[in-house]
N, C-alpha and C positions, 0 to 999 in steps of 0.2 A: 852370280852372287846368290848364296843361300840364305836361308833364315829357319831359325828354330826358337821355339818357346820352352824354357826350362825352369822349373819350380826352383826358388831360391835355395831350397834345402838339398836340391840335387845338382847344383851347378858343378860339384865336384866329379859328377859322371861325364861332363863334357871337358872341363879344363883341369889340367894338372893342379892338385892342391896338396903340397907336401905335409900338410897337417892333417889331412884326411886319411881315414882307414880305407876308403873305397879303392878297390884296386884296378879298375878298367876305365881309366879316363879316355876318352875318344880322342882328345888332342894329341896324345902321345902315340896312338895307333895311327892317326892320320899322318903324322910327321915321320914315323917309321915307313910307312908305305910310300909317301912322297919321295924318300930317298931310294928305297929298294926297288921300287916299280916304276920309276920314270922311264918313259919310252915303251912301256909294256901296253898291250891292248886293253881297252876300257873294259871289255866283258870278263877279263881275267881280274880286274881290281875290284869291280863292284861287288862281288861275293865277300872278298875280304873286308871291304868296308861295311857290308851288311853284317857281317860277323862281329865287327868291332862295335857297331852301333847296337846290335842286340845285347852284347855283353855289358855295354854302358847303359842299357835300358833307355835309349834314345829313339824317338820316333821319327827318323829321317824317311822321306818318301823315296820311292824307287827313282823319281826324277833327281831328287836331291843328290842321291848316291851316285847317278850317272854324271851329274854335273861335277861332283868332287872327283869322281875317277877320270874325267876328261882333263880336269886341271893336273892331276898327278901325272897322267900319261904324257901331257904336254910340256909339264914343267912350268905351267903358267901359275900365277898367284891365285889362290882362291880366297874370296871374302865371304865371311859367314857372320850374318847379324844374329846376335844372340839377345833375345828378349827374356829378361828375368822376371818371373811372376812369383805372387804368394810371398 
């Protein structure tokens, strides 16, 4: 299970918000990778997650991304605790 702190003004960087003009929500990228990369090696998935996190301006650690990549690779559910600040 992962954990991230996101400023309330930037929650649309993480979660899809149809009313937002922000175009790089991490949730969408993660969901697409979960479909397209299931069963693929973790070391192939991590750089794709890192690129998505960077585009969304989210500060996931390397350990966070490895954990997410392991979930994608295995097809296991991944739970992320989101703490909204400010």
